[in-house]
C-alpha positions as CSV (number, residue, x, y, z in Angstrom):
1,M,0.0,0.0,0.0
2,T,1.1,3.5,-0.7
3,R,1.1,6.0,2.2
4,V,-0.5,9.4,2.3
5,A,-0.2,11.7,5.3
6,L,-3.1,14.1,6.2
7,L,-2.6,16.6,8.9
8,K,-4.7,19.5,10.2
9,C,-3.2,23.0,9.7
10,E,-5.4,26.0,10.2
11,D,-3.1,28.9,9.2
12,Y,0.0,30.0,7.3
13,D,2.5,30.3,10.0
14,S,5.7,29.1,8.4
15,L,7.1,27.6,11.6
16,L,3.9,25.7,12.2
17,I,3.8,24.5,8.5
18,R,7.4,23.4,8.7
19,E,6.7,21.3,11.8
20,K,3.7,19.8,10.0
21,M,5.8,19.0,6.9
22,L,8.4,17.2,8.9
23,K,5.8,15.2,10.7
24,A,4.1,14.4,7.4
25,L,7.3,13.1,5.9
26,N,7.9,10.9,8.9
27,L,4.4,9.5,8.6
28,I,5.1,8.4,5.0
29,G,8.4,6.9,6.0
30,L,10.9,9.6,4.9
31,E,13.5,11.1,7.2
32,P,14.5,14.8,6.7
33,G,18.0,13.5,6.2
34,I,16.9,12.6,2.7
35,F,17.7,16.2,1.7
36,A,21.3,16.2,3.0
37,G,23.8,16.9,0.2
38,K,21.0,16.8,-2.4
39,K,19.9,19.3,-5.1
40,V,16.2,19.9,-4.6
41,V,14.0,21.4,-7.1
42,I,11.0,23.0,-5.4
43,K,7.9,23.3,-7.7
44,P,5.1,25.5,-6.3
45,N,2.0,26.5,-8.1
46,L,2.6,30.0,-9.5
47,L,-0.2,30.1,-12.0
48,S,-0.5,33.9,-12.3
49,A,0.3,37.2,-10.6
50,S,-2.3,37.2,-7.8
51,A,-2.4,38.1,-4.1
52,P,-1.9,35.0,-1.8
53,E,-5.3,35.4,-0.3
54,Q,-6.9,34.7,-3.6
55,S,-5.7,31.0,-3.3
56,V,-4.5,30.9,-6.9
57,V,-0.9,30.1,-5.9
58,T,0.8,27.9,-3.3
59,H,0.9,30.3,-0.4
60,P,4.3,32.0,-0.1
61,E,4.7,31.0,3.6
62,F,4.1,27.4,2.6
63,F,6.9,27.8,0.1
64,R,9.1,29.4,2.8
65,A,8.5,26.4,5.2
66,A,9.5,23.9,2.5
67,L,12.5,26.0,1.6
68,R,13.7,26.1,5.1
69,M,13.1,22.4,5.7
70,V,15.3,21.5,2.8
71,R,18.0,24.0,3.6
72,D,18.1,23.2,7.3
73,H,18.6,19.5,6.6
74,G,21.5,20.0,4.3
75,G,19.8,20.3,0.9
76,T,20.3,22.9,-1.8
77,P,16.9,24.3,-2.9
78,L,16.1,25.7,-6.2
79,L,12.8,27.3,-7.1
80,C,11.6,26.0,-10.5
81,E,8.4,27.3,-12.1
82,S,7.1,28.6,-15.4
83,P,3.7,30.5,-15.4
84,G,1.5,30.0,-18.4
85,F,1.8,33.5,-19.7
86,Q,3.1,36.1,-17.4
87,P,6.8,36.5,-16.7
88,L,8.0,34.6,-13.7
89,A,9.5,37.7,-12.1
90,K,6.1,39.5,-12.3
91,V,4.3,36.6,-10.7
92,M,6.9,36.3,-8.0
93,K,6.7,40.0,-7.2
94,K,2.9,40.0,-6.9
95,T,2.7,36.8,-4.8
96,G,5.6,37.7,-2.5
97,Y,7.9,34.9,-3.6
98,D,10.6,37.3,-4.7
99,R,11.0,38.7,-1.2
100,I,11.1,35.2,0.3
101,A,13.6,33.9,-2.2
102,E,15.8,36.9,-1.4
103,E,15.4,36.6,2.4
104,E,16.0,32.9,2.4
105,G,18.8,32.8,-0.2
106,C,17.0,30.6,-2.7
107,E,18.1,30.6,-6.3
108,V,15.5,30.7,-9.1
109,A,15.9,28.5,-12.2
110,D,15.6,30.3,-15.6
111,P,12.3,29.1,-17.0
112,R,13.6,29.6,-20.5
113,A,16.4,27.0,-20.1
114,T,14.8,23.7,-21.2
115,A,15.9,20.2,-22.1
116,L,14.2,17.2,-23.7
117,L,12.9,14.4,-21.5
118,L,12.3,11.1,-23.3
119,C,10.3,8.2,-22.1
120,D,10.0,4.9,-24.0
121,G,7.2,3.4,-21.9
122,P,3.8,2.2,-23.1
123,C,2.3,5.7,-23.7
124,R,1.2,7.9,-26.4
125,Y,3.4,10.9,-25.7
126,K,7.1,10.3,-25.3
127,R,8.9,13.7,-25.7
128,F,8.6,16.5,-23.2
129,E,10.5,19.8,-23.2
130,I,10.9,20.7,-19.5
131,S,13.1,22.9,-17.3
132,S,16.7,21.8,-17.6
133,A,17.2,22.4,-13.9
134,V,15.2,19.2,-13.2
135,F,17.9,17.1,-14.9
136,D,20.5,18.3,-12.4
137,A,18.3,17.7,-9.3
138,D,18.2,14.7,-7.1
139,I,14.8,15.4,-5.6
140,I,11.6,17.1,-7.0
141,L,9.7,18.6,-4.1
142,N,6.2,19.3,-5.6
143,L,4.1,21.9,-3.7
144,P,0.6,21.8,-5.4
145,K,-2.3,23.9,-4.4
146,F,-5.7,22.1,-4.2
147,K,-8.1,23.8,-6.5
148,T,-11.1,23.1,-8.7
149,H,-10.4,23.1,-12.5
150,G,-12.7,23.7,-15.5
151,L,-11.0,21.0,-17.6
152,T,-9.6,18.4,-15.2
153,Y,-12.1,18.8,-12.4
154,V,-9.4,19.3,-9.8
155,T,-5.8,20.4,-10.0
156,G,-3.3,19.0,-7.5
157,A,-0.1,17.0,-7.4
158,V,-0.3,15.4,-10.8
159,K,-1.2,18.6,-12.8
160,N,1.1,20.9,-10.8
161,L,4.1,19.3,-12.5
162,F,2.8,20.6,-15.8
163,G,4.4,23.9,-14.7
164,L,7.9,22.5,-15.4
165,I,7.0,22.9,-19.1
166,Y,7.9,26.4,-20.4
167,G,5.2,29.1,-20.6
168,L,3.2,29.1,-23.8
169,N,4.4,25.6,-24.7
170,K,1.7,24.5,-22.4
171,S,-0.9,25.8,-24.8
172,Q,0.5,23.5,-27.5
173,W,-0.2,20.5,-25.3
174,H,-3.8,21.7,-24.8
175,M,-4.1,21.8,-28.6
176,K,-2.6,18.3,-29.0
177,A,-4.8,16.9,-26.2
178,P,-8.0,19.0,-26.2
179,S,-10.5,16.9,-24.3
180,K,-10.6,16.1,-20.7
181,E,-9.8,12.4,-21.4
182,E,-6.9,13.2,-23.8
183,F,-5.4,15.9,-21.6
184,S,-5.6,13.5,-18.5
185,D,-3.8,10.9,-20.6
186,F,-1.1,13.3,-21.5
187,L,-0.6,14.4,-17.9
188,L,-0.2,10.7,-16.9
189,D,2.3,10.1,-19.8
190,Y,4.2,13.1,-18.6
191,Y,4.1,12.0,-15.0
192,S,5.3,8.6,-16.1
193,A,8.2,10.3,-17.9
194,L,9.1,12.2,-14.7
195,L,9.1,8.9,-12.8
196,N,11.0,6.8,-15.3
197,G,12.6,8.9,-18.0
198,F,15.7,10.1,-16.3
199,E,19.0,8.2,-16.4
200,K,19.0,8.3,-12.6
201,R,15.6,8.1,-11.0
202,K,14.5,11.3,-9.2
203,V,12.8,11.2,-5.8
204,L,9.4,12.9,-6.0
205,I,7.8,14.1,-2.9
206,H,4.4,15.9,-2.9
207,L,3.4,18.3,-0.1
208,M,0.0,19.8,-0.9
209,D,-1.1,23.2,0.3
210,A,-4.8,22.6,1.3
211,V,-4.8,25.1,4.2
212,M,-6.9,27.3,1.9
213,G,-8.2,25.7,-1.3
214,M,-10.3,27.0,-4.1
215,E,-13.7,26.0,-5.3
216,G,-16.0,27.1,-8.1
217,E,-14.5,28.4,-11.4
218,G,-10.8,27.5,-10.6
219,P,-7.9,27.4,-11.0
220,G,-7.5,31.2,-11.6
221,V,-8.8,34.3,-10.0
222,A,-12.4,33.5,-11.1
223,G,-12.4,30.8,-8.4
224,T,-13.5,31.2,-4.8
225,P,-11.0,30.7,-1.9
226,R,-12.3,28.0,0.6
227,K,-10.9,27.0,3.9
228,I,-9.9,23.3,4.1
229,G,-7.4,23.4,6.9
230,A,-5.1,20.5,5.8
231,I,-1.6,19.5,4.6
232,L,-1.2,16.3,2.6
233,A,2.1,14.4,1.8
234,G,3.0,11.4,-0.2
235,E,5.4,10.0,-2.8
236,D,2.6,9.0,-5.1
237,A,0.9,12.1,-6.7
238,V,-2.1,10.0,-7.8
239,S,-2.8,9.0,-4.2
240,V,-2.3,12.5,-2.8
241,D,-4.9,13.8,-5.3
242,A,-7.3,10.9,-4.5
243,V,-7.3,11.7,-0.8
244,A,-7.5,15.5,-1.3
245,T,-10.5,15.0,-3.6
246,R,-12.4,12.8,-1.1
247,L,-11.4,15.1,1.7
248,V,-13.6,17.9,0.3
249,G,-16.3,15.5,-0.9
250,L,-15.8,15.9,-4.6
251,R,-16.5,13.0,-7.0
252,L,-13.4,10.9,-7.3
253,K,-14.6,9.3,-10.6
254,E,-14.4,12.7,-12.2
255,V,-10.6,13.0,-11.6
256,L,-9.4,11.1,-14.6
257,T,-5.7,11.5,-13.6
258,V,-6.6,9.4,-10.5
259,T,-9.0,6.8,-12.1
260,L,-6.9,6.3,-15.2
261,G,-3.6,6.7,-13.3
262,E,-4.6,3.6,-11.2
263,K,-5.8,1.7,-14.2
264,R,-2.5,2.3,-15.9
265,G,-0.5,1.4,-12.9
266,V,1.1,4.9,-12.6
267,G,-0.3,5.4,-9.0
268,V,-2.9,4.2,-6.5
269,G,-6.2,5.9,-6.6
270,S,-8.4,3.6,-4.6
271,L,-8.7,4.7,-1.0
272,E,-8.9,1.1,0.1
273,R,-5.3,0.6,-1.1
274,I,-4.0,3.9,0.5
275,D,-2.5,3.7,4.0
276,L,-3.8,7.0,5.3
277,Q,-1.6,8.4,8.2
278,G,-2.3,11.2,10.6
279,A,-5.8,12.6,10.7
280,G,-8.9,10.8,9.3
281,L,-11.1,12.2,6.6
282,D,-14.0,12.4,9.1
283,E,-12.0,14.9,11.2
284,F,-12.5,17.6,8.7
285,Q,-15.8,19.5,8.3
286,V,-15.7,20.4,4.6
287,R,-19.2,20.3,3.2
288,D,-20.7,21.4,-0.2
289,Y,-17.4,22.1,-1.9
290,V,-18.3,23.6,-5.3
291,P,-16.8,22.2,-8.5
292,S,-16.5,24.3,-11.6
293,K,-19.6,24.5,-13.8
294,A,-17.5,23.2,-16.7
295,S,-16.3,20.1,-14.9
296,G,-18.0,16.9,-14.1
297,R,-19.5,16.7,-17.7
298,S,-16.7,15.5,-19.8
299,P,-17.3,16.5,-23.4
300,V,-18.7,13.5,-25.2
301,S,-16.4,11.9,-27.7
302,R,-18.5,10.1,-30.2
303,W,-20.0,11.3,-33.4
304,P,-22.2,13.3,-33.8
305,L,-21.8,14.7,-30.3
306,N,-18.2,15.7,-30.9
307,T,-19.1,18.0,-33.8
308,K,-18.9,21.8,-33.5
309,V,-22.7,22.2,-33.5
310,F,-23.3,19.7,-30.7
311,K,-20.3,21.1,-28.7
312,D,-21.8,24.5,-28.7
313,L,-25.1,23.0,-27.6
314,L,-23.7,20.7,-24.9
315,V,-20.5,22.1,-23.5
316,E,-20.0,25.3,-21.5
317,K,-18.2,28.1,-23.4
318,P,-16.0,30.9,-22.0
319,V,-17.6,34.3,-22.3
320,P,-15.9,37.6,-21.4
321,S,-17.6,40.3,-19.4
322,R,-17.8,43.9,-20.7
323,E,-17.9,45.2,-17.1
324,R,-14.6,43.5,-16.1
325,C,-12.6,43.1,-19.3
326,T,-9.7,45.6,-19.7
327,L,-8.7,44.3,-23.2
328,C,-5.3,43.2,-22.0
329,Y,-5.5,40.2,-24.5
330,Q,-3.7,37.8,-22.3
331,C,-6.5,35.4,-23.2
332,K,-5.6,35.9,-26.9
333,A,-2.0,35.2,-26.3
334,I,-2.5,32.0,-24.5
335,C,-5.3,30.5,-26.5
336,P,-4.0,27.2,-28.1
337,G,-6.7,27.1,-30.7
338,G,-6.3,30.6,-31.9
339,A,-10.0,31.2,-31.1
340,I,-9.7,34.7,-29.6
341,G,-9.3,37.8,-31.7
342,E,-9.3,41.6,-30.9
343,S,-12.4,43.5,-30.0
344,K,-14.6,44.5,-32.9
345,G,-16.4,47.8,-33.1
346,E,-17.6,49.0,-29.6
347,S,-18.0,45.6,-28.1
348,G,-15.4,46.2,-25.5
349,I,-14.5,42.5,-25.3
350,P,-12.2,40.1,-27.3
351,C,-13.9,38.3,-30.2
352,Y,-14.3,34.5,-29.7
353,D,-14.6,32.1,-32.6
354,Y,-16.4,29.1,-30.8
355,D,-15.8,26.9,-33.9
356,K,-12.1,27.0,-33.0
357,C,-12.6,27.0,-29.2
358,I,-11.4,23.6,-27.8
359,R,-12.9,24.3,-24.3
360,C,-9.6,24.1,-22.4
361,Y,-10.5,27.2,-20.4
362,C,-6.9,28.5,-20.5
363,C,-8.3,32.0,-21.0
364,M,-10.2,31.7,-17.7
365,E,-7.1,30.6,-15.9
366,I,-5.0,33.4,-17.1
367,C,-7.4,36.4,-17.0
368,P,-6.1,38.7,-14.3
369,E,-9.5,40.4,-13.8
370,A,-11.7,37.3,-13.5
371,A,-13.5,38.7,-16.5
372,I,-14.3,35.4,-18.2
373,G,-17.3,33.3,-17.1
374,L,-19.0,30.2,-18.4
375,K,-22.2,30.1,-20.4
376,R,-24.1,26.9,-20.6
377,G,-25.0,25.2,-23.9
378,K,-28.6,25.5,-24.9
379,L,-29.2,21.8,-24.7
380,Q,-27.1,21.1,-21.6
381,W,-30.3,20.2,-19.7
382,L,-30.6,17.2,-22.1
383,L,-27.1,15.9,-21.3
384,G,-27.8,16.2,-17.6
385,K,-31.0,14.2,-18.0
386,W,-29.3,11.7,-20.2
387,T,-26.4,11.0,-17.8
388,N,-28.5,11.0,-14.6
């Protein structure tokens, strides 16, 4: 059985969090001496330039606690992250990471320096261009933030590693794997490559920030912060995501990186096969956690339901708000399908071509004003009736 540690943590005091992290590592069978003399890539979630209280990013004090834990036990930490669109320096400044990195003496990897990771396993995708810093590291310390997600239902330990791929290259992957099923398969191929594709196997440790999570239209600023009060830890990203999903009462079957991950043998997704250490799920009072409106109804994949006409009728589409949109066009820059153009006439909002839109919701993720919402398809009630 794989082990996952679940501990209560009510606030972002870095000393308290560090204590909880050390306890969590002990519960999953890891001693802090594992960091001694090792190069450790620390991978938080720095999706966009947002204030920590918006719960878009791994909280900076959570990062500080992990950084100190590594350094104090003889490891050499290196922050490694590549936001989807905005420059890393801008995101670090807004989130407070720049100050912490300077105060704690942590170097930051150049997100533009990449190298090719190859994996010859039984998977569809075998080539991944990721941060070159990972190749020199002994340990990958993954610090995901637990949030809802419009495409993958939740974002956690498995998906957070996607941030090791440089900037707008992420959009190319959304284009190659546009549906929920395809994108989840890609994430699992990629995770398998991180596990098995290096000449010398890396140690992967996942410490999840679920002190404050996000519900609703995550994972960007359109989502709503939600108190969970937890820290999770494990060496299996699939298992960590499975426990986190059940902790907040969301539907585990909708997290394809968990269900497909177990089916493919990449990780353990069944709670019956996870040795849960620390607190029990029933010790948390998280009720009515709200998923994204776009999640939970995977776009149907068989003809004629996968045609453009039926997609518009049955799948939520992103729609910008005239009241909030500032025409910064970050949505246009990140759109993998080239579906977003400049404003026409006096509309005051970007122009969407929904024939090209692949419903990846990258525009919602990146919008700094939370100006993009979801509009239900006209026949979505029919899909709900059909699947119930």
